[in-house]
C-alpha positions as CSV (number, residue, x, y, z in Angstrom):
1,X,117.2,100.0,118.5
2,X,114.6,97.3,117.9
3,X,113.2,96.6,114.5
4,X,109.8,98.2,115.1
5,X,111.4,101.4,116.4
6,X,113.6,101.5,113.3
7,X,110.8,101.0,110.9
8,X,108.9,103.9,112.4
9,X,111.7,106.1,111.3
10,X,111.4,105.0,107.7
11,X,109.0,106.9,105.4
12,X,108.0,106.4,101.7
13,X,106.5,108.8,99.2
14,X,104.7,107.3,96.2
15,X,104.1,109.7,93.4
16,X,100.7,109.0,91.8
17,X,99.3,112.5,90.8
18,X,100.2,112.6,87.2
19,X,97.6,112.7,84.5
20,X,99.3,110.1,82.3
21,X,97.8,111.8,79.2
22,X,99.3,109.3,76.8
23,X,97.2,106.6,78.4
24,X,94.2,108.5,77.2
25,X,92.2,107.7,80.4
26,X,89.9,110.4,81.7
27,X,88.5,108.8,84.9
28,X,91.2,106.3,86.0
29,X,94.7,107.0,87.1
30,X,97.2,104.7,85.4
31,X,98.6,103.5,88.7
32,X,95.4,101.5,89.4
33,X,95.6,99.6,86.1
34,X,96.4,96.0,86.6
35,X,99.9,94.5,86.3
36,X,99.5,90.8,86.8
37,X,96.8,90.2,89.4
38,X,96.9,93.6,91.1
39,X,96.9,97.3,90.3
40,X,100.4,98.6,89.8
41,X,100.4,100.8,92.9
42,X,99.2,97.9,95.1
43,X,102.3,95.9,94.3
44,X,104.4,98.9,95.4
45,X,102.5,99.4,98.7
46,X,102.7,95.7,99.5
47,X,106.5,95.8,99.0
48,X,106.9,98.9,101.2
49,X,104.8,97.2,103.9
50,X,106.9,94.0,103.7
51,X,110.0,96.2,104.1
52,X,108.5,97.7,107.3
53,X,108.1,101.3,106.2
54,X,106.4,102.9,109.1
55,X,104.8,105.8,107.1
56,X,103.7,105.7,103.5
57,X,102.3,108.8,101.8
58,X,100.7,108.6,98.4
59,X,100.6,111.8,96.4
60,X,97.3,112.0,94.5
61,X,95.9,114.4,91.9
62,X,94.5,113.3,88.6
63,X,91.6,110.8,89.1
64,X,92.4,110.8,92.8
65,X,89.3,108.9,93.8
66,X,90.4,105.9,91.7
67,X,93.6,105.7,93.7
68,X,92.1,106.3,97.1
69,X,89.4,103.6,96.5
70,X,92.1,101.0,95.7
71,X,94.3,101.8,98.7
72,X,91.7,102.8,101.4
73,X,93.2,103.4,104.8
74,X,96.5,101.5,104.2
75,X,98.4,104.8,103.6
76,X,98.4,108.6,104.1
77,X,97.3,110.7,101.2
78,X,98.5,114.1,100.1
79,X,97.0,116.0,97.2
80,X,99.0,117.8,94.6
81,X,96.3,120.2,93.2
82,X,98.6,121.6,90.5
83,X,101.0,119.3,88.7
84,X,104.2,121.3,89.2
85,X,106.8,118.6,89.0
86,X,108.3,115.9,91.2
87,X,109.8,118.2,93.8
88,X,106.5,120.0,94.3
89,X,104.8,116.6,94.7
90,X,107.3,115.7,97.5
91,X,106.7,119.1,99.1
92,X,103.0,118.2,99.2
93,X,103.8,114.9,100.8
94,X,106.1,116.3,103.4
95,X,103.1,118.3,104.9
96,X,101.5,114.9,105.7
97,X,104.7,112.9,106.6
98,X,105.0,112.3,110.4
99,X,107.7,114.5,111.9
100,X,109.6,111.6,113.5
101,X,110.5,110.0,110.2
102,X,114.3,110.3,109.6
103,X,114.8,108.8,106.1
104,X,112.4,108.9,103.1
105,X,112.2,106.8,100.0
106,X,110.6,108.4,96.9
107,X,109.4,106.4,94.0
108,X,106.8,106.4,91.2
109,X,103.4,104.7,91.6
110,X,103.6,102.8,88.3
111,X,107.1,101.4,87.4
112,X,108.0,100.8,91.0
113,X,105.8,97.6,90.8
114,X,108.9,96.1,89.1
115,X,111.2,96.5,92.1
116,X,112.1,93.4,94.0
117,X,112.5,93.5,97.7
118,X,116.3,92.9,97.3
119,X,116.5,96.0,95.0
120,X,115.1,98.4,97.7
121,X,117.0,96.6,100.5
122,X,120.3,97.2,98.6
123,X,119.5,100.9,98.2
124,X,118.8,101.3,101.9
125,X,121.8,99.3,102.9
126,X,124.2,101.4,100.8
127,X,122.6,104.6,102.0
128,X,123.1,103.8,105.7
129,X,126.5,102.2,105.2
130,X,127.8,105.4,103.5
131,X,126.1,107.8,105.8
132,X,124.6,109.5,102.7
133,X,122.2,112.4,102.6
134,X,120.8,111.3,99.2
135,X,121.1,108.0,97.4
136,X,119.6,107.2,94.1
137,X,119.0,104.0,92.2
138,X,120.3,103.6,88.7
139,X,119.7,100.9,86.1
140,X,121.1,100.1,82.6
141,X,118.9,100.0,79.5
142,X,120.1,98.8,76.1
143,X,117.7,101.4,74.7
144,X,117.6,104.4,77.0
145,X,115.5,106.5,74.6
146,X,113.4,109.1,76.5
147,X,115.0,108.5,79.9
148,X,117.3,110.7,82.0
149,X,121.0,109.8,81.7
150,X,123.3,109.5,84.7
151,X,126.4,111.7,84.4
152,X,129.4,110.6,86.4
153,X,132.8,112.2,86.9
154,X,136.3,110.6,86.5
155,X,136.0,109.3,90.0
156,X,132.7,107.6,89.1
157,X,130.7,109.9,91.3
158,X,127.3,111.1,90.1
159,X,127.4,114.7,89.0
160,X,124.0,115.2,87.3
161,X,120.9,113.6,85.7
162,X,120.4,115.0,82.2
163,X,117.1,114.6,80.5
164,X,117.3,113.3,76.9
165,X,116.0,116.6,75.4
166,X,118.9,118.4,77.2
167,X,121.6,115.8,76.5
168,X,124.5,116.2,74.1
169,X,125.1,113.6,71.5
170,X,127.8,112.0,73.7
171,X,125.5,112.0,76.8
172,X,122.7,110.3,74.8
173,X,125.0,107.3,74.3
174,X,125.1,106.7,78.1
175,X,123.0,103.6,79.0
176,X,122.9,104.2,82.8
177,X,119.5,105.9,83.5
178,X,117.5,107.3,86.3
179,X,114.3,105.4,87.0
180,X,113.2,107.9,89.6
181,X,113.8,106.0,92.9
182,X,115.5,108.1,95.6
183,X,116.3,107.8,99.3
184,X,116.9,110.9,101.3
185,X,117.5,111.9,104.9
186,X,114.6,114.0,106.2
187,X,117.2,116.6,107.2
188,X,118.5,116.9,103.6
189,X,115.0,117.4,102.2
190,X,114.1,120.0,104.9
191,X,117.3,121.9,104.0
192,X,117.1,122.0,100.2
193,X,113.6,121.1,98.9
194,X,112.2,124.6,99.2
195,X,115.3,126.0,97.5
196,X,114.7,124.2,94.1
197,X,114.0,126.7,91.3
198,X,111.4,125.9,88.6
199,X,112.5,124.9,85.2
200,X,112.5,127.8,82.7
201,X,111.3,125.4,80.0
202,X,108.4,123.6,81.8
203,X,107.7,125.7,84.8
204,X,108.0,122.6,87.0
205,X,110.2,121.8,90.0
206,X,112.3,118.6,89.7
207,X,113.8,116.4,92.4
208,X,116.9,115.8,90.3
209,X,117.9,119.5,91.0
210,X,118.8,118.3,94.4
211,X,121.9,116.5,93.0
212,X,123.6,119.8,92.0
213,X,122.5,121.5,95.2
214,X,123.9,118.7,97.3
215,X,127.2,118.6,95.5
216,X,127.7,122.4,95.8
217,X,127.1,122.1,99.5
218,X,129.4,119.1,100.0
219,X,126.6,116.7,100.9
220,X,127.2,113.0,100.6
221,X,125.4,111.8,97.5
222,X,125.6,108.3,96.2
223,X,124.1,106.1,93.4
224,X,123.5,102.4,93.6
225,X,124.0,100.6,90.3
226,X,121.4,97.8,89.8
227,X,122.5,97.0,86.3
228,X,120.0,95.5,83.8
229,X,117.1,94.7,86.0
230,X,113.6,94.0,84.7
231,X,111.9,97.4,84.6
232,X,109.6,99.3,82.4
233,X,108.2,102.8,82.5
234,X,104.5,102.8,81.8
235,X,103.3,105.8,79.9
236,X,101.3,104.4,77.0
237,X,98.9,101.5,76.4
238,X,101.6,99.8,74.3
239,X,104.1,100.2,77.2
240,X,101.5,98.8,79.6
241,X,101.1,95.7,77.4
242,X,104.9,95.3,77.3
243,X,105.1,95.8,81.1
244,X,102.5,93.1,81.6
245,X,104.6,90.6,79.6
246,X,107.8,91.6,81.5
247,X,106.1,91.4,84.9
248,X,105.5,87.7,84.5
249,X,109.2,87.1,84.1
250,X,109.9,88.5,87.6
251,X,110.7,86.4,90.5
252,X,110.1,88.6,93.5
């Protein structure tokens, strides 16, 4: 299979529909705010293009015009009219994703600006090497406050992602976290995405539910440990300022 043919089989979904209410912006989506010399989401789209992803779908919602105006015709767009969680956003994107795509990367439109080419390449390499249905990226944070913890069994296999509000005191001590970067086979998504049940607490549908579903059905699920990479979630103006400082320490 030649490189161009292979790249056509790779798809990416960039989640950029969230309101980002803590940023207190009413007209601009946070993903179009600058990190370094470009909007956050532009760094992400450029990286995906460099990695030869044949189809890139950006899920828009809040302040969608600000996102569309920045990206133009570089990508496909899917609209998430109601913010019903990450799994619902991916469902919206799959309606636009070309049918020939066989493997799909899902990532956030803001913090993914921190990923180096080598980070995503490692995720893809491990996914294909292991013949996995679902591979997620994990990183370590000295202060994991507010982030989903990665729960592993005695064989070091991922068993769940537990959000901080649901975590036990023991689980909160875990420093391996889920930054929200996943790689799926299209077949796996087609089989399980529509079966996700909404959270009784928030009423939203979460992609992390696919871990338990996959395990119960003996699917091959793996996690790639990236250790302590430079990464920062961007949900407030203070976090944006911190992200800006961190971004300049990166060597892509």
